[in-house]
N, C-alpha and C positions, 0 to 999 in steps of 0.2 A: 184727852184721857189716854192712859196707857193702851197700847195695842199688843195683844199677845200673838205669838207665832201661830197658834191654833185657837179655835173657839172653845174646844173642849179637849180634855186629856183623859185617857182611860188606860189603866194599868192592871195587869193580872200578875199576882205574885204566887210563887210556889210556897207551899206551907213551910218548907225548910229554909226559906230565905233568911240569911243571917241578920241579926239585929245590927243596925248601923249601916246597912247596905243602901246605896243610892238606888231608888226605884224610879225616879223621874226627874228630869231637868226641864224647867220651863224658862222661857225668856219673853221679855216684852220690851217695847220701845215707846218713847214719849217724845213728841215733836216740840214740846215746850223747851224753854231754855233755863239755865241756871238751876236753882233749887226746885223749881216747878217740874223739872224733867226727872227728878230723883224718884225711883220706883222702889217701893217696899213690898215684899211678897209676904203672903200669909194665907191661912185658911179663911174662907168666908164662913157661912153657916155650915157647920159640920158637927155631927154627933160627937159627944165627949169621948166615946170609946175610940173613935178614929183619931182625935187629937192626942189621946194618950199613947197611941202606937206610932204616930208619925210626927216628924219635925220638918218644918220648912225654914230654910235659911232666909231670913228676912232681906238680906242684901243681895244674894245671888240667885234666889229662886230654887 
């Protein structure tokens, strides 16, 4: 399975943070080979109001 650099990530944002700003970069690695090593990033269980305000790049995290 993929292994992330950290177990948990926590971020605080200022209220005036501009839309489109990068607020967090995550990374993971997978010891598998070939297509099994491909990692896709996304939100797990997250309230809809959070998913409406944030975007995760599925390829880069």
